[in-house]
N, C-alpha and C positions, 0 to 999 in steps of 0.2 A: 504494500500500500504506500502510495506517495504521501509524504508528510510535508508540512509547511516548514519554513526556514527556522522556526523556533526549536526544531529538534524533537526528540522523543518526549512524550507527555503532553503535547498540545494536540489540538483537533486535526485529524487527517485532512489533507488538502481537498479531497473530493467532497467530504462532508462540509468543510468550511465554505467551499464554493457554492454548494447547493443551498446551504443555510443563508449565504449572502444573497442569492437570487430570490429566495423566498422572502427574506426580509425586505429586499428592494420592492417586491410586489406589495408587501404589507405597508410599507411607507407610502406607496402610491395610493393605496386604498385607505390611508390614514389610520391604519391599525397600529403603527409604530411611529414614534417621533424620530426626527433626524438625530437627536442626541442620545437615543437609546443605544447602549453598547451591545455588541455581539458577544456571545460566550467566547472566552479565550482558552480556558483550560478544558482539557478533554475529559468529560464525564459522559461516557457513551449513553447511558440510560437517560440522563437529563437532556442531552443534546437531541436524541431521537424523539423523546417526549415533546420537547419544545418545537422541533420541526413538525411533528404530526399535529400538534395543537395549532401551530401557526398556519400549516397547510389547510387544515379543516376550516379555520376562520376565513382564510383567503377564498377557499372554494365556496363557502357560504355567501360571502360578499359577492362573488362573481355570479352565483346562481340568482341571488336577489336582484342584482343589476340586470341580468338577462330577463328575469321574469318581469321586471318593471318595464323594460324595453318592449317585451311582447305585449303587455297590457296597453302601453301607449300606442303601439301600432294598431292593435285591435280597436282602441277607442277612436283613432283617426279614421280607420276603415268604416266603423259603424256610423261615424259622423258624415262621411262621404256618401254612404249608401242612403242614409236618412235624407240628406239634402238633395239627393238625386231624384227623390220622389216628386219634388216640386220644380225641378229644373230640366236637365236634358235626358235623364233616366238611362244613360248608356251604362252607368255602373250597375244599375239594377239588371239590365239585360245581360251583362257579362256574368253577374252573380247567378242568375237563373240558369243560364246556359251551362255554367260550370265547366266551360271548355274554351281553351285558347284557340284563336284562329290559326289554322294550319297553313303551311306554305307548300306549294307544289314544287317538289324537288326532282321528281322523275315522272315521265309519262309513258304509259303502256302503248306502244305503237303496233304490236301484234300479240298473238296469244303467248308467245314465248320470248318476247323482246321488250325491254324498257330502255329509255334513253334519258340521260341527264344533260345532253347537249342542247344548248338554248336554241340554236337554229333548227334542230330537228324537232324540238318541242313546239316551236312556233309553226313549223310546217304541219305537224300533226293537228294542232288546233285549227289551222286554216283549212286543211282538207276536210276536217270533221264538221266545222261550223259553217263553211261557205255555202253548202247546199241549203242551210236553214236561213242564214242572213240574206242570201241572194238566191231565193228559190227558183227564179225564172231565168237567171243568167242573162244571156243575150237574146233569149226568146221573147215572145210577146207578153205584155203585162195583162192582168185580168181586165176584162171589159166590164165596166160598171152598168152599162145599159141592161144586159140580161138579168143582172142581180137586182136592179131596181124594179124591173118589170115584174119579177116574181115576188119580191118582198116589199115593194114600195108602199102598199096599203097598210103595212104595219109600222111604218116609220113616222114618228111625230115631227112636226115642223114648228119652230118658233124662231122668229127673226132676232138676231143678236144685235144690240145697239153698239156702235163703234165710237170710242172716244180715244183721242191721241194720248200717248204716254206723257206724264208730267213729272216734274222733279219731286212733287209730293208722293207720287206713286213709288218712285225709286227709293226715296228716303224712308217710306213706310216699310218697304221690304228689307232695307239694310238695318233698320232698327230691330226687326224681329228675327233676322237671320243670325244663326250662330257663326261667330267669326273664325271658328276652327275648321270650317269646311275645307276640303282639299282644293287646291288650285288646279287649273287645267294647263294645257301646254302653252297657252298664251302668256302665262306668268302672273296674271292678275289674281289678287286675293280679295275676299270680301272686306277684310279690315282695311285694306288700302283704299278701296273705293269709298268705304264709309267715312274715311278721314278727309275726303275731298270736300271743298266748300260747294254750295249750291251752284255757284257760277261755273265751276268745272263739271259738276254733275249734269248741267244742262247739255254738255257735249254728248253725253250718253243718251239723253233724251232725243236730241237731234238725230243721232245715229239710228236709234230704234225706230223713230217715226219715218226716217228715210228707208229703212229696211222694209217696213210694213207697206210703204208706198210702192216700192220697186220689186219686192219679193227676192232681193239679192242680199246674201250675207257676205261680209268680208271673209276672204280666205283664211285669215289669221285665226278665226274663231270656229272654223269648220272641223278641225281635227279633235277627236275625243280619245281619251285613254281607256282601254278595256283591260281589266284585271280578271283573270280566270281563277275563281276561288273553288277549291274542291268541295263537293257535297258528300263524298264517301271516300273509302280507301281503295277503290278499284283502280285508280290511276288512269282511267280512260278519259280521253279528251271531252267526250260528251257528258261525263259525270262531273262537270264543273259548271259553276254559275258565273256568267259574264256580268261584271259590274262596270258600268260605263261612267266615266267622269268627263263631263263636257266643260267647255270654257265657262269661267265665272261670269263673263259678259253675257253669254247666252242664258245662263241660269238666272241672272238678274232680270233679264227681259221676261223669261218664262214665268218667274215668280210674280212679276208686276202684272202680267196678264192673267194669272191663275184666278184671281178673285172674280173678274168679269166672266170668265168661262164657267166657274162654279155657279155663279148667280144665274147664268143662262141655262145651265144644266138643270137647276132646280125647277125650271118652268116646264119641263117635259118629262123628267125622269119618274119612273113608277115608284110607288111606296114600298114595294117589296125588294127594291134594289138599294143596297147599303154600301157598296164599295166606292171609295174615293168621294165621300160626301161628308160635309161638315155635320157634326152632331150625330153621326151614324157610325156604327162599328159592328164587330162580330157579336157583341152581346145582344144586339137586336135580333140577329139571326138565331142565336142560341135560345133566346126567349120565345121566339115564334115556334121553332122546332120543338122545344120542350112542351109548349102548350098543345101542339098538335099530337105529340106522342102521348101525353097524359090524357087527352080527350079520347084517343083511340083505346087506351088501356081501360079507362073507366067505362067506356061504352061497349067494350068487348068486340070492337071492330078490327078487322085486319088492316095493317098499315105497311106499305112498302116504300123503300127508298132506293134511289139510284145515284151513284157517284161516278162521275166521268173525270178522268185524269189524262188529259192529252199531253203527250211528250212535247216539251218546248212549245207549248200552246201560244203564248203571247209572242214569241219570236217568229211564229209562222203566220201571224195575221197579216194579210196583204195590206201594206200601207196605202197603196193606190186606192183600193176600195174604201179604206177608212177615211181618207181625205175627201173623196167624192161624197161619201155618205154624210159626214158631219156638215159639209157645205150645203148639201141638199136639205139637211135638217134646219139650216138657218145660221150656222156659225159664220162669223165674218170672214170673208176670203183674205182680208189683209192680215189677220192673225194666223191663218193657215199658211 
């Protein structure tokens, strides 16, 4: 055993060094004062007992500090969750999901082959989704005339009143919009536009009114970013959900026009339709279905239900028919 320079009879070097480190931790935790002396003469039992007692005290202090830190983190998390009920609610959503968003690292390109090469992944996505996003390719688009001839009698019509965009419209949108929304490829952010004075915001008003008059959008805001988020663990390109992020300038215009569109929609929409309507939601559907089911059970009558789940349903809706349809229903062509 290595001994200190004091020779035989003093504390062995390894014991002294370990005791010094423990004491250093103890001083840091204010268990010992800087003036407290270390044992000098070697009494094996006393030194070991002192080391064990000091170590136990240090461990207790460390555990208490760790517990305090855990409780503080829990309190902060509870406070964030509670406040989320009355604000953006994204923390509540993440808590309920209890699952982190996954990132696509590989794509299955065949039954026995996967790839992590970015170019190959983009090619696989393009080949899988192109027939859906561009169903007709270079072929003829759907003709609205036969569609309207068959279903026209079921289509309601209400003329939509047109009013030009104003600075007040844009300022109202900016006041209500969360400033943390992702920006588009044009580089604008909501918080940057919100910081502009009304005199500069008028430039956006002039731009939007010119776009509605001509039907032409600047090329700088036409590009959108599409992120493919996996819906399952299959790694197949079609088992992803495309999330599109458009230009903030476009989103500002769309939000400014949304209020008028929803007001026009309320003039013709049926009472049993609840999607994308103010003061309507899934609870309305649940309440209606619950009443129907309860009535059938109490009356002893048979009741049947049918659920249709079309693959990539919204992505396959022909836009040409949609635009012609809402224009026929009375939506302002300038907004279309």
